[in-house]
C-alpha positions in Angstrom: 0.0 0.0 0.0 1.3 3.5 -0.9 0.7 4.8 2.6 2.8 2.0 4.1 5.7 2.7 1.7 5.5 6.4 2.3 5.6 6.1 6.1 8.5 3.7 6.1 10.4 5.7 3.5 10.2 8.9 5.6 11.2 7.0 8.7 14.1 5.4 6.8 15.2 8.8 5.6 15.3 10.1 9.2 17.3 7.0 10.2 19.6 7.2 7.3 20.4 10.8 8.0 21.8 9.7 11.3 24.4 7.5 9.5 25.9 5.8 12.6 25.3 4.6 16.1 28.6 3.5 17.7 30.0 1.0 20.1 33.6 0.4 21.0 35.4 0.7 24.3 37.4 3.8 25.4 39.2 5.2 28.4 37.2 7.3 30.9 38.3 10.3 32.9 39.9 13.5 31.6 42.0 11.8 29.0 40.8 12.3 25.4 40.0 8.8 24.1 40.3 10.1 20.6 43.6 11.9 21.0 45.6 11.8 17.7 42.6 10.7 15.6 41.2 12.7 12.8 37.5 13.4 12.8 37.0 11.0 9.9 38.8 8.2 11.8 36.7 8.8 14.9 33.6 8.5 12.7 34.9 5.4 10.9 35.6 3.6 14.2 32.2 4.6 15.5 30.4 3.4 12.5 32.2 0.1 12.4 31.5 -0.6 16.0 27.8 0.4 15.8 26.8 -3.0 14.3 28.1 -4.6 17.5 26.0 -2.4 19.7 23.0 -4.7 19.3 19.8 -3.0 20.4 19.3 0.7 20.8 16.6 3.4 20.8 16.2 6.5 18.7 14.0 9.6 19.2 13.8 12.8 17.2 12.1 15.2 14.9 12.3 15.8 11.2 10.9 18.7 9.3 9.6 18.2 5.8 7.8 20.9 3.7 7.2 22.9 6.8 5.7 20.1 8.8 7.4 18.6 11.9 7.2 14.9 12.3 8.1 13.1 15.5 9.7 9.7 15.3 10.6 7.2 18.0 11.7 3.6 17.6 13.6 0.8 19.2 15.7 -1.7 17.4 16.3 -5.3 18.7 19.5 -7.2 18.4 17.8 -9.4 15.9 17.3 -6.4 13.6 13.5 -6.3 14.2 12.1 -2.9 15.3 9.0 -1.1 16.5 8.1 2.6 16.8 5.8 5.5 16.2 5.9 8.4 13.8 3.5 11.3 13.2 2.6 15.0 13.3 -0.3 17.1 14.3 -1.3 17.7 10.7 -0.9 14.3 9.2 -1.7 12.0 12.2 0.3 9.3 13.9 1.2 5.8 12.8 2.9 2.8 14.5 5.2 0.6 12.7 6.7 -2.9 13.2 9.4 -4.8 11.3 9.5 -8.5 12.1 11.7 -10.7 10.0 11.0 -9.9 6.3 7.6 -8.3 7.0 6.7 -4.8 7.9 3.4 -3.5 9.4 1.8 -0.1 9.9 -1.2 0.9 12.0 -2.4 4.5 12.1 -5.0 6.8 13.5 -8.0 8.1 11.5 -6.2 11.4 10.6 -3.3 9.6 9.0 -5.5 7.2 6.9 -7.9 10.0 5.9 -5.0 11.8 4.5 -4.0 8.8 2.5 -7.3 7.5 1.2 -10.2 9.4 2.7 -12.8 8.6 5.4 -13.7 5.2 3.9 -10.0 4.0 4.1 -9.8 5.3 7.7 -12.9 3.3 8.6 -11.7 0.2 6.9 -8.3 0.2 8.5 -9.4 1.4 12.0 -7.4 -0.5 14.6 -5.8 -2.8 12.0 -2.3 -3.3 10.8 -1.4 -3.0 7.1 1.2 -5.6 6.0 4.1 -5.2 3.6 6.3 -8.1 2.6 9.2 -6.0 1.3 12.3 -6.0 3.6 13.5 -3.1 1.6 10.9 -1.0 3.4 12.4 -1.7 6.8 13.8 1.2 8.8 16.0 -1.3 10.8 18.6 -2.2 8.2 21.9 -1.6 10.0 23.8 -2.0 6.8 22.1 1.1 5.5 22.1 3.1 8.7 25.8 2.5 9.5 27.5 3.3 6.3 30.8 4.9 7.2 31.5 5.8 3.6 29.2 8.9 4.0 31.2 10.1 7.0 34.0 11.9 5.2 35.5 15.3 5.4 34.5 15.9 9.0 35.9 18.5 11.4 36.3 18.1 15.1 34.9 21.1 17.0 35.3 22.0 20.7 34.0 19.3 23.0 30.6 19.7 24.6 28.0 17.9 26.7 24.8 16.0 26.0 22.6 15.4 29.0 25.5 15.9 31.3 27.8 13.6 29.4 31.0 14.8 27.8 31.0 14.4 24.0 33.3 15.0 21.1 31.7 17.1 18.4 32.1 16.3 14.7 30.7 18.4 11.9 30.2 17.7 8.3 29.3 20.5 5.9 27.9 20.2 2.4 27.0 23.5 0.9 24.4 25.1 3.2 23.8 21.8 5.1 25.6 21.0 8.3 25.4 17.7 10.2 26.7 17.6 13.7 27.6 14.3 15.5 28.0 14.1 19.3 30.1 11.2 20.4 30.4 10.0 24.0 33.9 10.4 25.4 33.3 8.3 28.5 32.6 4.5 28.4 31.8 3.3 24.9 31.8 6.1 22.3 28.2 6.0 21.3 26.6 8.7 19.2 24.3 10.4 21.7 22.9 13.0 19.4 22.9 14.0 15.7 21.6 17.4 14.4 21.1 18.3 10.7 20.5 21.9 9.7 20.3 23.8 6.4 19.0 20.8 4.4 15.5 20.3 2.8 14.7 17.9 5.7 16.4 19.2 8.8 16.1 17.2 12.0 17.6 16.2 15.3 17.8 12.7 16.9 19.0 11.3 20.2 20.1 7.8 21.0 20.0 5.6 24.1 19.2 2.1 25.4 22.3 0.5 23.9 22.5 -3.2 24.5 19.2 -3.3 26.4 16.6 -5.9 25.4 13.9 -4.9 22.9 10.9 -7.1 22.5 9.3 -7.0 19.0 6.4 -9.3 18.1 4.2 -9.5 15.0 0.6 -8.4 15.5 -2.2 -11.0 15.8 -3.2 -12.3 12.3 -6.8 -11.3 12.9 -5.7 -7.7 13.2 -3.6 -7.7 9.9 -4.8 -6.5 6.5 -3.1 -7.6 3.3 -3.1 -4.7 0.9 -3.1 -7.0 -2.1 -6.4 -8.5 -1.0 -7.8 -5.1 -0.4 -6.9 -4.1 -3.9 -8.5 -7.2 -5.4 -11.6 -6.7 -3.3 -11.3 -10.1 -1.6 
C-alpha cells in the first residue's frame, strides 16, 4: 500500500540521515579517548563498532515541507524494530518490522490523508502488511555506512545530557550535520543534528544493548493490501 511505503520511506530517511550509532570501548576520565585521531577516523571507528551495539533506541524530529514529524523507535539485536511516527497535521502511525515483514497501524487522521474517510474506517485499529524487507527502517547495513562520513571536522568538546562528547561536523553547501560522540565509556553517538537541508532534524540515542521485544501483531488484526486491492 502506498501509505505504508511512504511512512517507512520517511522513517528510513530520518534514520539514514543519522548515518551511525557507535559501540567500541574507550578510556574514561579526563583523557581524550580520541587523541591523535582525525574526525574521519573517529567516525569510521564509531560506524564500524555500531553494528556490534546490538539493540538501541532513537527519538527525534524531522521537518519536511514545513511540517514537523516526531519519530521514535527501538531496534532489537535481531534487527527487528518497532516505533511510532507522526505529526499534528498528518496524524500518527505505529510501525513494526519483524523478519521480512513490515506492518503499519495508524489513526484516522493519517488514513484519511491517504485514502479518505472510507479508508480510515476500513483500517481502523488494523495493521497493514508489507512483505518488502527493503521498506524496513531497521537495516543496520544502510544506517551505519561509514563511507558517507567523510571530510568531517572536530569542534570543541561539549556535553549532551551531562555527558562529555566529542563534536564532529560535516558541511555540504548550506547543510551542516553535527555528531555528538560520547567520550566516557563506549563512544556511542548520543545525538545528531542536521541543519540547512531540505529535511532538517535532530535525533538522540540511548538504550544501547538493552533488550527490545518486538512481536508481529495477531493475524486477525492484519490487513493484506493485495487482498484489499482485489476486493477479496
